[in-house]
N, C-alpha and C positions, 0 to 999 in steps of 0.2 A: 599492324603487320603489313608489310609491303608485298609479301608473297601471296599469290592466289591459293585458294584451298586445293585446287587440282595439282598444283606444283609442290605442295608441301611434302608429299609422299617421297620425293626425291632427295629430301634433306638427309644427309648422313650425320655422323657424330659431330664433325666440326661445323657443319651447316646449322645444326640445332644450337650449338654453343654460340655461334655467331648471331643467330636470330634472337636468342635470349639476351645476349649482350646489347643488341640494337634496341630491343624493347625497353630494357632498363635505362639505357642512356637517353633514349628519346622521351621517356616519361619519368625522368629522374625525380621530378618534384613530388609526384604522388607516391612513388616507391620510397622516397626518402621519408615521407610522412608515415607510411605504413611501417617502415623499418624503425623509426623512432618510437612509434606507439606500441607495436606488437613484437617485432623481431628483436630489438635490443633487450627488452625484458626476458625474452626466451633465451637469448645468449647468456645473459647475466645468470639466470637460473641454472643453466647447464654448467657454467664454469664455477659458480659458487658451490654447487653440489660437490664438485671434485675437491675443492679446498676444505669444506666443512667435513665431508665424509672421511678424508684423510686425517684430519685433526682428531675426530672422534675415535676412529679406529686405532690411531697411535696411542691415545690415552688408554683405551681398553687393553691394548697389547702390553703397555708398560705396567698397568695395574695387575694384569694376569701374571706377569713375570714376578712381581713383588709378592703376589698371593701364593704362587708356587713355592716361594722361598720362606713363607711364613708357616708356623706350626698351625695345623688345623684346630678348629674349635676354640681358638683364642679370640679375645675381643677385637684385636687388630685384624685377624683373618675374617671374622664375621663382618666387620666394617668394610673391608675391601670387597667382600662378596656382594654386599648391598650396593656399594658404589658401582661395581661392574654391572650389576643387574640394572641399575638406574641408567647407566651409560648406554647399555644395549637398547633399553626402551626409548631413550632419546634418539638413538640412531634410527630405529625402526620408524618412529614418528616423523623424523626428518625425511626419511626416504618416502614415506607416504605423501607428505606435503610436497616433496620435490616432484614426484611422478604426477601428482594431481595438477600442479601448476604448469609442468612441462606439457602435459596433455592439453590443457585449456589454451595456452598460448600457441601451441602447435596448430591446433584446429582453427583458432581465430586467424592466425597468420595465413594458413592455407585458404580459408574462406576469402580473405581480403585480396590476396594475390591472384587467385584464380578468377574471381569476379572482375577484378581490374583488367586482367588480360583479355577476358571475354568481351568486356566493354570496348577495349581498344580494337579488338578484332572486328567488331561491328561498327566501328567508327562512331561510337556513342560518346557523348560528352560525359566524362566520368570525373567526379569530384571526391575528395577525401570524405566529406560529410556524407555523401551518398553511399560510399563504400561502408562506412561505419554503421549506417542505418540498416544495411542488408546483412552484414556479417553475423550478428547474433542469431538471426533466423536460419541462415545457412549452417551455422555451427551445430544446431540440434541434429540436422541430417548427418553431418559428418561424425557426430558422436555415435549415432546408430551404426554407421559403417565401421567405425573403429571397434565397437563392441563385437560386431560380427567377425571382424578380422581377428580380434583377440581370441574369440571362441575357436576359430579355425586353427590358430597357432597353438592354442592350449591342447586341442585334440591331437594335433600333429606331433607335439612334443611328448605327450603322454604315450601315444602309439609307438613312437620311435624308442622311447625309454623302455617300454615293455619288450620290444623286439630285441634291444641290446641286452636286457636282463636275461631273456630266454636263451640268447646265444651264449652268454657267459656261463649260465647254469648247465646247458646241454653239451656244449663243446669244451668249455674250460678255457684256460689261459695259454694253451699251446700255440704253436706257430699258426695252425689253421684257424684257431679262434681269434688270434690277433689280426690276421689278414681279413677275415670276415668282418671283424669289428671295425677295421679301418675303412672297408668298402661301405659298410652301413653308415659310418660317419660322413664319408664323402657324399653319399646319396642324400643324407640328412641335410648337409650344408647346401647342396644344390637345390633341394626342395625349399629350404628356408629362404634362400635368395629369391627364388621364383615367387614364393608367396609374398615376400616383401615388395617386390616390383609390382605385382598385381595389386596389392593393397594401396601403394602409392598412387597408381593410376586410377584406382577406384575412388580415391578422394576427389580427384578432378571430375570424374564421372558424376559423383554425388552432387557437386555444385552445379554442373551444367546440364544434367539430364534429370528426367523424372525417375531416377533409380537411386536407391540407397540400400545400405545393408548388404545382404547376400546377393541381391540383384545387381548392385553396383560392382561387386567383385566378379560375378559371372560375366557382366558386360566388359569389364576390364580384361578378363581372361581372353575373351574373344578378340578384343581390340589389339592386344599385344601380340597375337599370332602374326608371324612374318617379320616382326620387329623385336623379337625376343633378345637376340644378340646385342642389338643396339641399346635396348633398354637396360640390359644387365651391364653393359660396358659403361653406360652413363652412371648407373648405380654404384659401380666399383670406383669410378673416379671421384664421385662425391664422398663415398665412404673413406677412401684413402686420404682425401683432403681433411675430413673430420678427424681421422685418427692422428694425422700429423699435427693438427692444431692442438689436439688433446695432449699429445706427447710433449709438444713445446710448452704448453701451459704447466703440465705436471713437473717437468724437469726444471724449468726456469723460474716458476712462481711457487708451486707447492713445495718442491724439494730443492729450491735454489738457495741453500744455506750460505754459500760463499758469495752470493751476489748482494749488493747493497739494496736498500729499500727503494732507492730511485730506479735502479735497473729492474728490480722485480715488478715495480709499478709499470714501468715502460713495457715490459714483456706482457704483463697482464692486459694492458690497454690494447696492445697489438693483437693478442689472441682474441680479445673481445670484439674488435673491429673485423678481424678476418672471419671469425665465426658468424657474425651478423651478415656479412657479405655472402658467405657460403650458404646460409639458410635461405636468404632471399633468392640467390641464384638457383639453388636447388628447386625451389617452388616454381620459379619461372620455367626452368627446364622441364619439369613434370607437365606443366600446362602446354608448352610447345610440343612436347612428345605426344600429348593427347591429340592435338590437331594433326600431327604427322600420321598417327595411327588411323585416325578417321579418314584422312586422305588416301592412305594406303589401301584401305578396304572400300574405297570409292563411296563413302558415306558423306555426301555433301551436307554442309550445315547452312541452312537458310539464314543469312545475316539479319534480315528484317524480323524473322520469327524469334531468333535468339535475342535480338535487341528488345523486342516486346516483352519477352519473358524475364529479362534482366531488370525490368522496371519494378519499382516498389509499388504494388497495386493495393490501394486502400490500407497502406501500412503493413502489408504482408508480402513476403518474398514469394514470387510466382515462379516455380521451377519450369524449366524447359521441357515440354512434352517430348516423349520418345519419338513421336512421328515427325517432330520438327528437327530433331538431331539426326535421326536415322531415315533421312529422306531417300528417295529412289537413287540407285547407283547411277553415277554418270559414266559416260563412256570415255575411255582414255585413248 
């Protein structure tokens, strides 16, 4: 990074995007290696899930239509019922495998990218081999943060669901009830986006600081103050890009009946490459945003201390101590 820590607080939306682009271009070799090893499989898992899920659901839908037109308690009806049950089990098992692999590669990719950028920030000689040696150890900490974030989201969703249920039961479906329901839904979506942004930044905190789990989320919550609008804006641009790629893949590849196999393959490869670039760029953006938030709160990061703690010491990852990351505030 060419920008000093004190100056990073002044980076806006386009400044962060520019800085992230410069980092990727300047260190394209190691980011290409990370992409080929971790992010390409992540993208493949994401896209193949759409294709396979659509295929399984289509088969279940067709068999259910046939079963509805079949007389109950006949051999054909019972056979269709067994087939549908088997297909639902297959779908559930596929979903479990999908989310497990998606989580693993997401956390591994986050570990690799954040560690690499931190090494670049400290002018440390970073190699792909060194990154791979550190990633599995950082991954365990990220998993703990994810589980804590999952617990927070679970409680948040259950609480919101109970509130909506009580509103429907007590007020009913009249005009007042509909208005209140819409207001609760808006508040819920706002809170959901906020928690998502906090969790994403907490992942970076987990890698670079001596905090993980709920402590990392609390730290992320404090860091994001003053940069909330910027963080949410970045989140929505990435989300919009992801949705557009997903729509393109589903319409042109999954549902592209009128296209030739060559055209469908071309669109599939295009979506695959675009998604891989998006995942990489999103992780770099999150890390740059972390440094911007640290600078905004005048929490200087000692580069030598960060460099020392990024070393693999006796085969174990040594996390950065809080005192090293949260040094005394500098004067602006």
